[in-house]
N, C-alpha and C positions, 0 to 999 in steps of 0.2 A: 193469564200467562199460559202459554202452551210449552210443554217440555218434550223434546224429541232426543232419544238416545242415539248417538252416532258411534259406531264401533263398540269397543269394549270399555272405553273410558271417557268418552266425550258426551256432552250434553248441550243441546241448542235450546236456549230459552227465548221464546218469541213473545213480544209484547205488541198489542194492537192499538194501544192508547198512549199518546195522541195519534200515532201512526205506526205502521209495522216496523219493528226493529228486532234484530237477532243479536243475542249475546252468546258467545261460545265459551264453554267451561271444559277444561281438561283435568281429570282426576289423575295426576301424575303420581309417581312412586314417593316423591319427597315433598311435592308442592301441589297446590291446586292453582291452576292458571286460569285467569278470567280475562277473556278478550272483549274489551270495551265494557262500559259501566252504565250506559243508558241515560235516562231522563232524570235521575236523581236518586235519593236514598230509597224510595219505594221500589224502584227496579231492582236494586242490589239486595235489599232486605228480603224480597220475595225469593230471590235465588238462594240466599243463605238459609232461609227457612226450609227450602226444598232439599238443600244439601244435608241439613241436620236430619231430615227424615231418612236419608241414606247412611247416616253416621259416617260421613266423609268430610266433615267440616273442620276437623281439628288440625289439619296440616297447615303450614304457613301458606299464605296467599301471595301469588305474584300476579300483578295486574298489567295488562298490555293494552295501550291505546293504539288503535289502527290509524287514527288521525285525530286532529284536534277539533273537529266539528262537535258542537255542543251535545248532540244526541249520543255521542260515543264517550263523553268524558264527565258528564254532570254527576255521576255517582262516585267519582274518584275519592272524594273526601271520606267515604266510609272506610277506605283502605289507607288512610293517611300514615299509618304506622307500617305499612307494607311497602315492598318495592313496587313502583309504578313505572313501567317501562314504555319508552316511546322514542321516536326519532328525534335527533338533536334540534331540529327546527321547531318542534312543538312548543317549548317554553316561550319562544318569541311570539307565537300565535296567541297563546294564553294571555300574555302581557298586553299585547296590542289589541285584541278583539274580545277578550273574555267578558268584561263587564258590559260592554255595549251589546253583545249578543245575548247576554242574560237578560238585559232589559227588553230587547226587541222580541225575544221568543219566550219571555217569562211565563206565558200561559201554558207552555209545554212542560214546565217543571212538574215532576211527580215526586212529592216529598221534599226533603230539604236539599238545597244545593249550595255548597260552599266551594267556590272555584279552587281546585287543587291540581297544580301542574305536575307532570311526571317528575320523579326524583332519580331515575336512572336512565341515561340517554345512550344512544348508539348512532353511529354514522352509517354503517353498512349492515351489521347484524349482531345478534346475541344468540348464542346457542347453549342450551342446557343439555349436554351430551347424555348424561345418565337418564334424563327424562325423555330424550328424543324429541325435544321441542325447540324450534328455531323461530326467532322473530327477525325479520329483515326488511330493509327499505325497498319499496316497490312503488315509486312515484307514478301518479296517475290522476285520480279524482282530486287530490291535492298534492302539493310538492313534497309533503312529509309522509304521505300515505305509506303504510307498511303492512306486512302480511305475517301470518303465523302458519307454520307447517308442522304438523305432528308426523314425524317420520315413522313412528311405530304403527300408526293407524292409517297413514297416507291421507290425512284430512288437511285441506287447505282453507284457511279463513282469510278473506280478502278485503274485509271492510267494505267500503263503497266503490272500490275499483271496478266491480262488475255490477251492472244494474239492468233490469228489464223494463222496457225493451232496448233502451239505449243508455250508455253512460253519460253522465253530465260532465261537460267540458268547462273547466274554470280557468285554465292557464294555457299558455302557448307551449305546452310540453308534450305535444301529440306523439312525437317519435319516442320519447321516453315512456309515455303511456303504453304505446304499442309494444315496446320492448318488455314492459312489465307483464303484459298479457301473454306474450310469447314465452316468457320465462315460466309463467303458470302452466302452460301446455307442457313444458319440459318436465314438470314435476310428476306427471302421470298420477295425479290424485284420484283416489277412489271416491272421495266426497269433497264437495266444494260448498263453502258457506259464505254468503255475502251478507251485507248489513241489512238488506231490506227485501230479499227474495226468499222463495222456498228453498229448502236444502236441495242441492243438486247432486246427482250421481253420474253425470257425464259432463263433457266439456263444451256442449253446444252453445251455451250462453257466452262463454269466453270467446268462442269462434265468431259468434254474431257481433259481439262488441268490438272485437278486433277488426272485422271487416268494415264495420261502420267507421271506426277511427281511421283506418287506412284510406277509405274512400273519401271521406270528408276533407282530407288534406289535398286531394288532387282534382276532384270533380263534384258536380252536384249529385246529391243523393236522389235516387229514383223514389218519388213520393206517391206513386199511383195506388199503392195498397196501404197507405198510412191511415191509421186510426186517429182520432182526435188526440189521444195520448202521444202517439208517435210525433204528430205534427207539433204539439206543444213543446216537447223536449227538444225536437230538432230546431224549432224556432229559437228557443233559448240558447242552444249551442251556436247556431250561426250568428245570432246577435252578439253573443259573448266574444266569439272569435273576431267579429268585425270591430267591436270596441277595442279589444286588445291590440289588434293590428293597427288601428287608427292611432292609438297611444304610442305605439312603436314608431310610427311615421311611414308605414307601408301602406300607401293610399290605394294602390291598385288591388292588393289582396283584400284590404278592408272593403273596398267597393264591391268586390265579388261576393263576399259573405252578406253584406247589407242588401244586395239585390236579391239574393236567395231568401233572406229573411223577409224582405218585401213581398216576394211572391207568395210565401206562406201566409202572410197577413192577408193578402188579397183573396186567398182561398177560404179564409175563415168566414163564419157567419157575420153579416154586416151589423154594425152597431156604431153608436156615436164614439165610443172609446176606440174601436178599431179604426174608424175613419181618421181620428186624430193621430193614432200611431202611424198610419200610412203616410199622412202629410208630413209628420216629423221625420220619418225615415227618408222620404223622397227629398226633403231639404238637406239631410245629412249627405245623401249620395251626390246631390248637385254641388254641395260645398266641397266635396272631395275631388270633383272633376277638374 
Protein backbone atom coordinates (compact mmCIF):
# COMPACT_ATOMS: atom_id res chain seq x y z
CA UNK A 1 0.00 0.00 0.00
CA UNK A 2 1.28 3.44 -0.98
CA UNK A 3 0.20 6.54 0.95
CA UNK A 4 0.29 10.05 -0.52
CA UNK A 5 -0.70 13.10 1.51
CA UNK A 6 -2.85 15.59 -0.39
CA UNK A 7 -3.18 19.09 1.00
CA UNK A 8 -3.28 19.53 4.76
CA UNK A 9 -5.88 16.88 5.58
CA UNK A 10 -6.20 14.38 2.73
CA UNK A 11 -4.60 10.98 2.16
CA UNK A 12 -4.65 8.81 -0.95
CA UNK A 13 -4.14 5.11 -0.28
CA UNK A 14 -3.11 3.20 -3.40
CA UNK A 15 -3.32 -0.59 -3.65
CA UNK A 16 -1.70 -2.51 -6.50
CA UNK A 17 -3.15 -5.96 -5.78
CA UNK A 18 -5.12 -7.35 -7.59
CA UNK A 19 -4.87 -4.12 -9.62
CA UNK A 20 -4.35 -0.40 -9.02
CA UNK A 21 -7.03 1.24 -6.88
CA UNK A 22 -7.15 4.53 -4.98
CA UNK A 23 -9.06 5.20 -1.76
CA UNK A 24 -9.26 8.82 -0.60
CA UNK A 25 -9.50 9.77 3.09
CA UNK A 26 -10.27 13.24 4.48
CA UNK A 27 -9.38 14.01 8.09
CA UNK A 28 -12.21 16.43 8.80
CA UNK A 29 -12.81 18.47 11.92
CA UNK A 30 -15.61 16.23 13.18
CA UNK A 31 -15.42 13.12 11.00
CA UNK A 32 -13.05 11.01 9.00
CA UNK A 33 -14.44 10.62 5.47
CA UNK A 34 -13.46 7.49 3.52
CA UNK A 35 -14.15 7.56 -0.22
CA UNK A 36 -14.62 3.95 -1.39
CA UNK A 37 -13.66 0.80 0.50
CA UNK A 38 -11.71 -1.38 -1.91
CA UNK A 39 -11.43 -5.13 -2.26
CA UNK A 40 -12.45 -6.21 1.25
CA UNK A 41 -11.47 -5.99 4.91
CA UNK A 42 -7.72 -6.15 4.19
CA UNK A 43 -7.89 -2.89 2.22
CA UNK A 44 -9.80 -1.09 4.96
CA UNK A 45 -7.81 -2.50 7.88
CA UNK A 46 -4.54 -1.41 6.28
CA UNK A 47 -5.92 2.13 6.09
CA UNK A 48 -7.19 2.06 9.67
CA UNK A 49 -3.81 0.82 10.90
CA UNK A 50 -2.14 3.76 9.16
CA UNK A 51 -4.61 6.25 10.63
CA UNK A 52 -3.85 4.90 14.09
CA UNK A 53 -0.19 5.74 13.60
CA UNK A 54 -1.27 9.35 13.01
CA UNK A 55 -3.62 9.23 16.02
CA UNK A 56 -6.54 10.45 13.92
CA UNK A 57 -8.67 7.32 14.06
CA UNK A 58 -10.95 8.16 16.98
CA UNK A 59 -13.42 10.44 15.16
CA UNK A 60 -16.66 8.99 13.72
CA UNK A 61 -16.26 7.56 10.22
CA UNK A 62 -18.41 8.50 7.26
CA UNK A 63 -18.04 6.28 4.20
CA UNK A 64 -18.82 7.35 0.65
CA UNK A 65 -19.27 4.94 -2.27
CA UNK A 66 -18.52 6.64 -5.59
CA UNK A 67 -20.46 3.87 -7.34
CA UNK A 68 -21.50 0.29 -6.72
CA UNK A 69 -18.77 -1.57 -8.64
CA UNK A 70 -17.30 -4.28 -6.43
CA UNK A 71 -13.79 -2.84 -6.11
CA UNK A 72 -15.26 0.30 -4.53
CA UNK A 73 -17.65 -1.29 -2.01
CA UNK A 74 -16.37 -4.66 -0.82
CA UNK A 75 -14.93 -3.19 2.38
CA UNK A 76 -18.21 -1.52 3.41
CA UNK A 77 -19.02 -4.09 6.08
CA UNK A 78 -16.08 -2.94 8.22
CA UNK A 79 -18.12 0.28 8.68
CA UNK A 80 -21.55 -1.29 9.10
CA UNK A 81 -22.14 0.80 12.24
CA UNK A 82 -21.21 4.04 10.44
CA UNK A 83 -22.99 6.11 7.82
CA UNK A 84 -22.34 4.71 4.35
CA UNK A 85 -23.38 7.31 1.81
CA UNK A 86 -24.18 6.70 -1.86
CA UNK A 87 -26.55 7.68 -4.63
CA UNK A 88 -30.11 6.40 -4.37
CA UNK A 89 -29.64 3.95 -7.28
CA UNK A 90 -26.89 2.05 -5.45
CA UNK A 91 -29.00 -0.30 -3.25
CA UNK A 92 -30.81 -1.62 -6.32
CA UNK A 93 -27.47 -2.52 -7.90
CA UNK A 94 -26.33 -4.25 -4.71
CA UNK A 95 -29.52 -6.29 -4.67
CA UNK A 96 -29.48 -7.13 -8.37
CA UNK A 97 -25.78 -7.81 -8.96
CA UNK A 98 -24.00 -8.18 -5.62
CA UNK A 99 -23.94 -11.94 -5.11
CA UNK A 100 -23.33 -12.70 -8.79
CA UNK A 101 -20.40 -10.28 -9.01
CA UNK A 102 -18.96 -11.66 -5.78
CA UNK A 103 -18.95 -15.12 -7.34
CA UNK A 104 -17.54 -13.98 -10.69
CA UNK A 105 -14.73 -11.87 -9.22
CA UNK A 106 -14.21 -13.80 -5.99
CA UNK A 107 -10.50 -14.18 -6.69
CA UNK A 108 -10.17 -10.40 -6.26
CA UNK A 109 -11.31 -10.50 -2.64
CA UNK A 110 -8.73 -9.29 -0.18
CA UNK A 111 -9.76 -10.36 3.29
CA UNK A 112 -13.39 -10.80 4.30
CA UNK A 113 -16.27 -9.52 2.17
CA UNK A 114 -19.81 -9.22 3.50
CA UNK A 115 -21.98 -7.37 1.01
CA UNK A 116 -23.15 -4.23 2.79
CA UNK A 117 -25.22 -1.66 0.89
CA UNK A 118 -25.18 2.04 1.76
CA UNK A 119 -27.49 3.18 4.55
CA UNK A 120 -27.79 6.88 3.72
CA UNK A 121 -28.87 7.85 0.21
CA UNK A 122 -29.05 11.04 -1.80
CA UNK A 123 -30.54 12.05 -5.13
CA UNK A 124 -28.55 15.17 -5.96
CA UNK A 125 -26.06 15.81 -3.14
CA UNK A 126 -25.19 15.76 0.55
CA UNK A 127 -23.10 18.59 1.98
CA UNK A 128 -21.27 18.67 5.31
CA UNK A 129 -20.96 22.46 5.58
CA UNK A 130 -18.80 22.63 8.70
CA UNK A 131 -16.41 20.07 7.22
CA UNK A 132 -16.45 21.61 3.74
CA UNK A 133 -17.16 18.20 2.16
CA UNK A 134 -19.71 17.63 -0.60
CA UNK A 135 -20.90 14.35 -2.14
CA UNK A 136 -22.89 14.77 -5.34
CA UNK A 137 -24.35 12.84 -8.27
CA UNK A 138 -22.17 12.90 -11.39
CA UNK A 139 -23.44 10.18 -13.78
CA UNK A 140 -20.86 8.80 -16.18
CA UNK A 141 -19.01 5.51 -15.78
CA UNK A 142 -22.22 4.22 -14.19
CA UNK A 143 -25.65 5.80 -13.83
CA UNK A 144 -25.20 6.22 -10.08
CA UNK A 145 -21.61 7.48 -10.25
CA UNK A 146 -21.00 10.26 -7.74
CA UNK A 147 -18.09 12.45 -6.71
CA UNK A 148 -16.62 14.08 -3.63
CA UNK A 149 -15.37 17.66 -3.45
CA UNK A 150 -13.33 18.97 -0.54
CA UNK A 151 -14.12 22.69 -0.68
CA UNK A 152 -11.44 23.62 1.84
CA UNK A 153 -8.61 21.93 -0.03
CA UNK A 154 -10.07 22.09 -3.58
CA UNK A 155 -9.63 18.33 -3.99
CA UNK A 156 -11.96 16.44 -6.34
CA UNK A 157 -12.47 12.66 -6.08
CA UNK A 158 -14.22 11.29 -9.18
CA UNK A 159 -14.28 7.51 -8.77
CA UNK A 160 -14.08 5.88 -12.21
CA UNK A 161 -15.54 8.79 -14.20
CA UNK A 162 -12.03 9.66 -15.37
CA UNK A 163 -9.63 7.01 -16.61
CA UNK A 164 -6.44 6.88 -18.60
CA UNK A 165 -6.26 6.76 -21.56
CA UNK A 166 -10.03 6.60 -22.17
CA UNK A 167 -13.12 6.28 -19.99
CA UNK A 168 -15.11 3.06 -20.17
CA UNK A 169 -18.59 3.47 -21.66
CA UNK A 170 -21.28 1.29 -20.11
CA UNK A 171 -24.54 3.11 -20.87
CA UNK A 172 -26.19 5.36 -23.46
CA UNK A 173 -25.65 8.33 -21.18
CA UNK A 174 -22.89 10.04 -23.13
CA UNK A 175 -24.31 13.56 -22.94
CA UNK A 176 -24.85 13.22 -19.19
CA UNK A 177 -21.31 11.86 -18.92
CA UNK A 178 -19.96 14.88 -20.82
CA UNK A 179 -21.98 17.21 -18.57
CA UNK A 180 -20.38 15.61 -15.50
CA UNK A 181 -16.89 16.19 -16.90
CA UNK A 182 -17.74 19.78 -17.82
CA UNK A 183 -18.96 20.29 -14.28
CA UNK A 184 -15.63 18.98 -12.98
CA UNK A 185 -13.85 21.67 -14.98
CA UNK A 186 -16.00 24.33 -13.34
CA UNK A 187 -14.73 23.27 -9.90
CA UNK A 188 -11.21 24.54 -10.61
CA UNK A 189 -9.83 21.73 -8.45
CA UNK A 190 -6.21 21.87 -7.38
CA UNK A 191 -6.00 18.08 -7.06
CA UNK A 192 -8.00 15.41 -8.91
CA UNK A 193 -8.15 11.81 -7.73
CA UNK A 194 -9.62 9.00 -9.80
CA UNK A 195 -10.16 5.39 -8.90
CA UNK A 196 -7.29 3.91 -10.87
CA UNK A 197 -4.82 6.60 -11.99
CA UNK A 198 -2.03 8.63 -10.49
CA UNK A 199 -3.03 11.67 -8.45
CA UNK A 200 -3.48 14.59 -10.86
CA UNK A 201 -2.60 18.24 -10.38
CA UNK A 202 -4.16 19.59 -13.57
CA UNK A 203 -7.27 19.01 -15.68
CA UNK A 204 -5.56 17.48 -18.73
CA UNK A 205 -7.05 13.99 -18.35
CA UNK A 206 -10.55 15.42 -17.82
CA UNK A 207 -10.15 17.37 -21.07
CA UNK A 208 -8.86 14.31 -22.96
CA UNK A 209 -11.70 12.13 -21.65
CA UNK A 210 -14.24 14.81 -22.54
CA UNK A 211 -12.86 15.17 -26.07
CA UNK A 212 -13.05 11.40 -26.54
CA UNK A 213 -16.67 11.22 -25.34
CA UNK A 214 -17.73 14.19 -27.46
CA UNK A 215 -16.06 12.79 -30.56
CA UNK A 216 -17.28 9.21 -30.28
CA UNK A 217 -20.88 10.46 -30.38
CA UNK A 218 -20.54 12.08 -33.80
CA UNK A 219 -17.71 10.48 -35.76
CA UNK A 220 -15.03 7.82 -35.84
CA UNK A 221 -12.07 8.31 -33.55
CA UNK A 222 -8.71 8.83 -35.27
CA UNK A 223 -6.79 5.65 -34.39
CA UNK A 224 -3.50 6.26 -36.16
CA UNK A 225 -1.55 6.79 -32.92
CA UNK A 226 -3.36 4.18 -30.85
CA UNK A 227 -1.43 1.79 -28.64
CA UNK A 228 -2.72 -1.71 -27.97
CA UNK A 229 -4.31 -0.39 -24.76
CA UNK A 230 -6.07 2.44 -26.61
CA UNK A 231 -7.32 0.02 -29.22
CA UNK A 232 -8.61 -2.45 -26.64
CA UNK A 233 -10.61 0.11 -24.66
CA UNK A 234 -11.97 1.75 -27.80
CA UNK A 235 -13.04 -1.64 -29.15
CA UNK A 236 -14.85 -2.35 -25.92
CA UNK A 237 -16.58 1.04 -26.05
CA UNK A 238 -17.68 0.82 -29.69
CA UNK A 239 -18.90 -2.74 -29.18
CA UNK A 240 -20.84 -1.74 -26.08
CA UNK A 241 -22.46 1.23 -27.78
CA UNK A 242 -23.40 -0.98 -30.73
CA UNK A 243 -25.03 -3.55 -28.43
CA UNK A 244 -26.96 -0.90 -26.49
CA UNK A 245 -28.20 0.79 -29.66
CA UNK A 246 -29.21 -2.56 -31.13
CA UNK A 247 -31.23 -3.30 -27.99
CA UNK A 248 -32.83 0.12 -28.30
CA UNK A 249 -33.82 -0.64 -31.90
CA UNK A 250 -31.62 2.02 -33.50
CA UNK A 251 -30.21 -0.17 -36.27
CA UNK A 252 -28.41 2.55 -38.23
CA UNK A 253 -26.47 3.84 -35.24
CA UNK A 254 -25.74 0.30 -34.09
CA UNK A 255 -24.33 -0.58 -37.51
CA UNK A 256 -22.02 2.43 -37.41
CA UNK A 257 -20.43 1.35 -34.13
CA UNK A 258 -20.31 -2.33 -35.14
CA UNK A 259 -18.46 -1.36 -38.32
CA UNK A 260 -15.90 0.64 -36.35
CA UNK A 261 -15.46 -2.22 -33.89
CA UNK A 262 -14.98 -4.56 -36.86
CA UNK A 263 -12.25 -2.31 -38.25
CA UNK A 264 -10.44 -2.46 -34.91
CA UNK A 265 -10.70 -6.25 -34.86
CA UNK A 266 -9.18 -6.46 -38.33
CA UNK A 267 -6.25 -4.31 -37.16
CA UNK A 268 -5.46 -6.76 -34.36
CA UNK A 269 -2.89 -9.53 -34.62
CA UNK A 270 -4.46 -12.49 -36.42
CA UNK A 271 -5.58 -15.47 -34.34
CA UNK A 272 -8.29 -18.11 -34.43
CA UNK A 273 -10.21 -16.23 -31.75
CA UNK A 274 -10.00 -12.92 -33.64
CA UNK A 275 -11.12 -14.57 -36.87
CA UNK A 276 -14.15 -16.00 -35.08
CA UNK A 277 -15.02 -12.59 -33.62
CA UNK A 278 -14.71 -10.99 -37.06
CA UNK A 279 -17.09 -13.52 -38.60
CA UNK A 280 -19.59 -13.10 -35.77
CA UNK A 281 -19.54 -9.32 -36.06
CA UNK A 282 -19.88 -9.41 -39.85
CA UNK A 283 -22.98 -11.56 -39.40
CA UNK A 284 -24.47 -9.12 -36.87
CA UNK A 285 -23.89 -6.20 -39.28
CA UNK A 286 -25.48 -8.14 -42.16
CA UNK A 287 -28.51 -9.02 -40.00
CA UNK A 288 -28.99 -5.34 -39.16
CA UNK A 289 -28.94 -4.29 -42.82
